[in-house]
C-alpha positions in Angstrom: 0.0 0.0 0.3 1.3 3.6 -1.0 1.0 5.8 2.1 -0.1 9.5 2.1 4.1 10.2 2.6 6.0 8.5 0.0 2.9 9.9 -2.6 3.7 14.1 -1.3 7.5 12.4 -1.3 7.0 11.7 -5.4 4.1 15.5 -5.9 7.7 16.8 -4.5 10.4 15.4 -6.7 7.9 16.3 -9.5 7.4 20.3 -8.5 11.3 21.0 -7.1 12.1 19.6 -10.7 9.9 22.0 -12.6 10.6 25.1 -9.9 14.6 23.9 -11.3 13.5 23.6 -15.0 11.5 26.2 -15.4 9.3 23.5 -16.8 7.3 20.2 -17.6 9.7 17.8 -16.0 10.3 14.9 -18.7 10.6 11.1 -17.9 14.0 11.7 -18.9 14.7 14.7 -16.4 15.5 12.2 -13.2 17.7 9.2 -12.5 15.8 5.6 -13.5 15.1 4.7 -9.8 13.1 8.7 -9.1 11.9 7.5 -11.8 10.3 4.9 -11.5 9.2 5.4 -7.1 7.7 8.9 -9.0 5.4 6.2 -11.3 5.2 3.3 -8.7 3.5 5.9 -6.0 2.0 8.2 -8.3 0.6 6.7 -11.6 1.3 7.2 -15.4 4.3 9.9 -16.5 0.6 12.3 -17.3 -0.9 10.8 -13.3 1.7 12.0 -11.8 2.2 15.6 -13.7 -1.4 16.5 -12.6 -0.9 14.8 -8.5 1.8 17.1 -8.4 -1.0 20.3 -9.4 1.8 21.0 -12.5 -0.8 19.5 -15.4 -4.5 20.1 -15.8 -6.4 16.1 -16.1 -7.2 15.5 -19.7 -11.2 15.9 -19.4 -12.6 12.9 -21.7 -15.3 12.9 -23.3 -18.1 10.3 -22.2 -18.5 7.2 -23.4 -22.0 7.7 -24.2 -21.5 10.7 -26.0 -19.5 8.5 -28.3 -21.7 6.1 -29.1 -25.0 8.0 -29.2 -21.9 9.6 -31.8 -22.3 5.9 -33.7 -25.8 6.1 -33.1 -26.5 8.8 -35.6 -24.2 8.0 -38.3 -25.8 4.6 -38.4 -29.0 5.6 -38.5 -27.8 8.3 -41.6 -26.3 5.7 -43.6 -29.1 3.2 -43.0 -32.5 5.9 -44.2 -30.1 7.7 -46.5 -29.7 3.8 -48.6 -33.3 3.3 -49.1 
């Protein structure tokens, strides 16, 4: 189980690197051990940057909207070919 202390450590690593570089940190900016720990404690890189408050969360369209678009397109195709 990942403790809150470990998550805080990982977020602090990202924030410090951001301040040091003046840009969003990249995976290549960290040594292998630190990078693997950050990802283990915070998840995939984009989620880690979001957790540290360095990046806005990506808003994903709901699956229902996508499905609705597909159904509408299918109806247009089938009704237009009569």
